[in-house]
N, C-alpha and C positions, 0 to 999 in steps of 0.2 A: 764774371768779374763785376764787382759792385762799384758803382760810381759813388763817390763821396763828395759832399759839398766842402770845398776848401775854405778855410778861414781867410778873411780879408787880410792881405799882406799890408802892414802899416806903411811900408815903403811906397805903396801905390794908393794910399788914401790921402788925397789932397783936399779933403772937404774943409779943412781949417785954413787953406791957403798955402802960400809958399812955405818951403821947408828945406832944411838940410837933410840929406838922405845918406845913410851909411852905405858904403860900397866895399865889398870884400876886396882886399888888396890883390888877391889872385885874379880878380876879374879883369884888371887893366892890362891891355896888350902893350908890351914894351916898345919903346921907340915909335909910338904913334902920337899924333897930336890930339889932345882932348879939347872938345869944343867948350867945355865948362871949366871954371876955376876949381881947383882941388884944395880942400881944406883938411886940417887936422883938428881934432878936439883935444884941447889941453888946458888945464887949469880952469875948467868950467866955461870955456869959451871956444869958439871956432876961429882958427888962425889960418890965414891964407898960406898955402904951401907952394902951389904952382898956378901961374896965371893961365887963362884960356889960350889955346893955340901954342902952348909950349910943350914939347915932347916929354913924355914920362919915360925915363931911361932906366937901364939896368942899375946904374948907380943909385938912382932914387929908390928903386925896389930894395936893394941891399941895405941902404941906409935905414929905411923904415923897418926892414926885417930885424936889423941889429938892435933897434930900440923896442922890439916886440910889438910894433904897431900892426894890427890885423885889419884895420878899417881906415879908409879915407872917407871924405864927405864931399858931396857936390850939392850946390844950391839949385833947386828946381822950382819953377813956377807952376808946373803942372805935370801930370802923368806922362804926357807925350814926350817932354824933355827927358825924363828918366828912361823911357823905353828907347829913345833914340841913342842915349848913351850906351845902353845895353846892346843895342843892335850893332853899334860900331865896334864893340869888343866881343861880339858873339862867338866868332870863330875861336878866339883865344879861350873863352870860357868853356866851350865844348871840348876843346882839345887838351885843356889843362887837367892833368891827373890829380892835382891837389884839390880840385873843386868837386865836392860830392855830387853824385848823379842827381839827387833830389833838387839841389840848387840849380844845376844845369837845366833840368827839365822845367823848373819853375820859371827861370828867366826866358828860356826858349818859348814856352807856351805863351807867356805874357807878351813877348815881342810879336809873336804870330797873331795874337788877338789884336794888338794895336795896328798891325799892317792890314789885317782883314777889315778892321773898322775904316781905316783910311781908304782902302780900295772901294768899299761900298759907298763911302761918302763922295769920293772923287774917282769914279771908275775909269775915266779917260786919262788919268795922270800917269805918264810913263815912268816917272821916277819912283812912284810907289810900286809899280809892277816890277821894277828892277830890284827893289828892296825885298820883295817877296821871294825872288830867286835865292837870295842869300839865306833867308829863313828856311826854305825848303832844303837847301844844301846842308845846313846845320842840323836839321831834323834827321836827314839821312845819316849823317855822321854819328849823331848821338845814338840812334836806334841800332846801328851796326857796332858801335863801340861798347855799349853796355846792355846786357840782356834785361836789366830792370827798367830801362828807360821808358819802354812802352807803358808799363803799369804806372810809373810815376807821372807821365804826361796825362794819361786818361783819368787818373784819380784827381787831377787838378780841376777837372770840369765838374760843375754842379748839375742839378736837374733843370735849371732855368734854360729855356730854349731861346737863345739869342742867335741870330744869324752868324755873328762873328765866332762865338764859341763852337757852334756846329761846324763851321768851316774848318777850324783848327782840329777838331775831333776827327773829321773825315780825312784830313791830311794824315794824321797819325795812324788811324786804322788802315788807310790805303797803303802806306809805305810798309807797315808791319805785315799786312796780308800778302802783298806782292812778294815780300822777302820770304814769307812762309811758303809761298807757292814756288819758290826757287828762282825768282828774278833778282839778279845781283848787279846787272849792268847799271852803272851810275847815271848815264845819260837817260836811259829808259826811266829810271826811278825819278830823276829830277823833272823830266817832262810830265810824267804821270802825277807827280806831287804838285806841280804847278796847277794842273787841271783840277786836282782834288781840292786844293786850298781855295781856288776861285770858282768852283763848280756852280755856285749860286750867285755869282756876281751879276747875272742878268736880272735878278730880282730888284736891283737898284733902279730898273726901268719900269717896275710894276708899281702901280699906285699903292700907297701905304694902307689905304682903306681895304684893299683886297688882301694884302699880306697879313694884316692883323684882324681880319674878320673872324669873330668868335663862332660863327655859325657856318653852315654849309654854303659853298659858293654857288651862285646861279650859273647857268650854262654860259652866259656871256662873260662872267667873271672868270670862270674856269678856262675859257678860251684864251683870255688875256694871260692868266697864270701859266698856261702850257707853252707860252711863247718865251718864257725866261731862259731856256737853254739856248735858243737862237739869239736872243738879245745878248747873252753872255759871250757867245762866240764872236759876235760882231764887235764887242768891246775889246776883247783880248787880241783879235786879229789886227786891230789898229796899233797895238803895242808890240806886234810881231812875236807873239807867243809861238813856240814850236808846235808843229801840226798835231802831235800826239796830245798835247795839253788842250788844244782847241777841240779835238775830237772828244775828249773826256767831258768837257763842258757841255757840248751840244748833245752828247749821247747818254748823260748820266741818268736819264729817265727811260731809256730803252730797256726792254725786257726780252729774255731769250725766247719767250713764246710768241714774240712778234706783236704784242699788244701794248708796247710802250709808246712813247712819243719823244721827239716830234716826227720821226720818220718811219716808225713801225719796223725797225730792223729786227731780223730773226736770227737766233742761234749764233753761229760763228761769224756772222756778218758784223757782230758787235765786238770790237777789239777787247782784249783781256783787261787792259787798264780801265776801260769804260765799264766793263762788267763788274770789276772790283768796286769802283766808286759807286755804282748803282746799288750794290749790296750793302756796303757800309753806310751809305747815305740813308737808306731805309732803316737800318738798325739803330743808328744814332738818333734819327728822328723819333723812332718809337720809344726809345729809352730816355727821352728828354721831355720836359714840360713845354707845351705849346698853348697858344691861346684857345684852341679848341679841343685839346686832348691832354690828359695827365700822363706822366711818364709811366711806361710799363717796366716791369722787372726784366733784367737781361734774359732769364730763362723763358719768360713768356714771349718776349720779342723774337727770340730764336725759334720758339715753337711755331709761331705764326709764319715766320719766314720759311722754315723747313717743311711745314705741313700745309697750312692754308694757302701759302704763296709759293709752293714748291716748283711750279712751272715758270716762275718769274726769273729764277736765278740758276746758274750752273750748280748742280747738286754737289759735285766734287769741291767746288769753291766754298760752298756753304759748310761742308764738313770740315774743311781746313780752318775756316773762320771760327767754328764752334770750338775746335781744339785750341786754337790760338787764344781764345777768350777764357779757356779753361772752364768751360761750362759743361764739359762732358768728360767723365773719368775714363 
């Protein structure tokens, strides 16, 4: 599956400052309170329709439908405000059959990016951790609801290696691969998904000079970097993350040959969810641009994983992943 660089969504471009942003009428969950004022665009100007903190009702929806209004507008000062609006209505967007899968995937992916950024900037903030649970739940719903959702979400990512983008990609790959392996239990998937989304949160405790170093790390720097799974587990344990999610974070660099870190676990001692995140983490890292490495093609990345690194991962899991990516006829 080829990654493509998505065009910048003008709704998320706030380079020119504050702006009115169009919102699909189907996105708004009925009988919920909107934190922002709602506007209509009529006669070449924006007109206030609903004040902030006033519920948007079925009557409102029917009235606007009857006038053939497809979009409302909200006034945003920054990208974060827009993402929080989408987050509040995310369950409705995912469950609404009138919203195309591509639009659902786009909103979900961008909400997840925003949450990943918030978590890395404020890793000890419990409210952000709670928001991430909602995004993981909606990701599971969308992936199970529509067979095209996986491709739509992955195609939104570009080749630039940002920690936030990588985290969301690993979440999407993880849930899809676990499903392909036959895991359907919702709690299992949610716990594993939380770990996948936050697998690199411990890097927030690693000096930026080490994270962004364009050349090979020294032994001392590598020793610091190898601590990020433990740092991550310490962060999420404070937020009372489920044990399986904590395991994923601390074990996502373990290898089935026993040569991983931080504990050198071997074979089946590594839980399945952790093995999955370990595999997809490596694949997404290889196929993304980083400061010290250009992105590899998907076929080349899987050749390395299945041949040069064949003792690092469960071979049956690798085969399933290859089929899932449609890299093998």
